[in-house]
C-alpha angles and dihedrals in degrees: 000000000000116000108242096168096109096049110084092156091061090047093054093042090056091043093053090047090055091048093050093048093048094045089049090054091049091048092050091050097044100038100026101042096029099045116007099040095031096112093048093046092046088071087071118071126200118187089344095306125110111248094228090054091048093052091048094049106032114351097078091051091052091048090049092053091048090050090053090058091045089052090049091054093046092049093049089054091045092050090052092047092054097036098250095122096088 
């Protein structure tokens, strides 16, 4: 395995890339599903609630919490890759 320990710029570049990807996903879910696609999603009902309403009220929060755990996992792998897990 390649030694990345002396490359903090590459570490932060990869970290920022992860952050931007995850925030983009959250934006698409919260803004896209909650606002832009609301009328289309409202045609689908889950447990008596319209799906567009659910995404606007709770869905984006659930996705955000899931993305936090995804970020945690990605950063643990990144820390090991660059030798910051000691």
